[in-house]
N, C-alpha and C positions, 0 to 999 in steps of 0.2 A: 767109511769117510767121506764126507762131503763133495759135490761138485765143484766143486770152489778148492778145495786141497786138490784133489786130482787136476783140474785145471792147471793147477799153479805147478804141481809136480811135472806137469807134460810141459810147460813152459821153461821148467831148467834141465830136462834131457834135452828138448828142442837146442837149447842152448849149449848144451854141453858137444851135441853132434856138431854144431857149426864152428868151434873153439879145436875139435875133433882134427888133425891132420886126417889127408887122402889114406893113409895108410891103415890109420886107428879106425877109421870108419869102415873099413875092407875087415880089419881083425873083430870086429864088437858088432855081435850079431844083434838080432832085433830082441830075442828074447832076453838078452843082457842090458839091454834098454829099458824094456819093460818092468824089467828085475829091479833096475837103478829108479826107474819111477815110483814103483811100490815102496822103495826103499825111503825116497823122498817124501811120500806123503805119511809115511810112519815116523819121521823127523819133523813133520809139520803138525802131526795131532798131539805127537810128545809134550812140542813145543807150547799148543793151544791147551792141553791138559795142565801141566805148568804151572801157567796163566790163571788157569783157573783154579786152580789150585789157591795160587795165591790170593786171588780175589777173595775166593770164601773164607781164607785166614782171618784177612783183613775185615771182611764181615761181620767174622765171631766178632772178634776184637774189639770194634765198633758198638755191637749187641749189647756186649760186657759191661762197655762204658757206659752206655744208652741207662743198663737196669741198675746201674751203680750210681748211675743221678737221680735217676727217679726212685732208687731209694733214698737217697737224701734230702731229695724234692720231700718226697713222703712223709721224714721224721722230722724236720721242718718244719712244713705244714700241720703236724699234730702240733708241735710244740706250741707255733703259733695260735693255735686254736684255741685253748683257756686263755689268754692274755687280749684277746680280741671279743669274750664274753664278759669281760671284767667291765 
């Protein structure tokens, strides 16, 4: 995990600590808060990976479209060359 994700997860945990009641803060140990931070980091990582996978898929679609357009251009150019020589 990156430092940025770790910091973001810690901010979430710190905010959670603030919204807990005093009795809730006493009941939840630091180990629990550390586990929560790891779960938040994992959730952030999963969300980032999903986004990256979506970007990769869209890039693949754009590449295929560009290849298709280049092939059409090549075919059109090849047909126009004989006419240009006349």
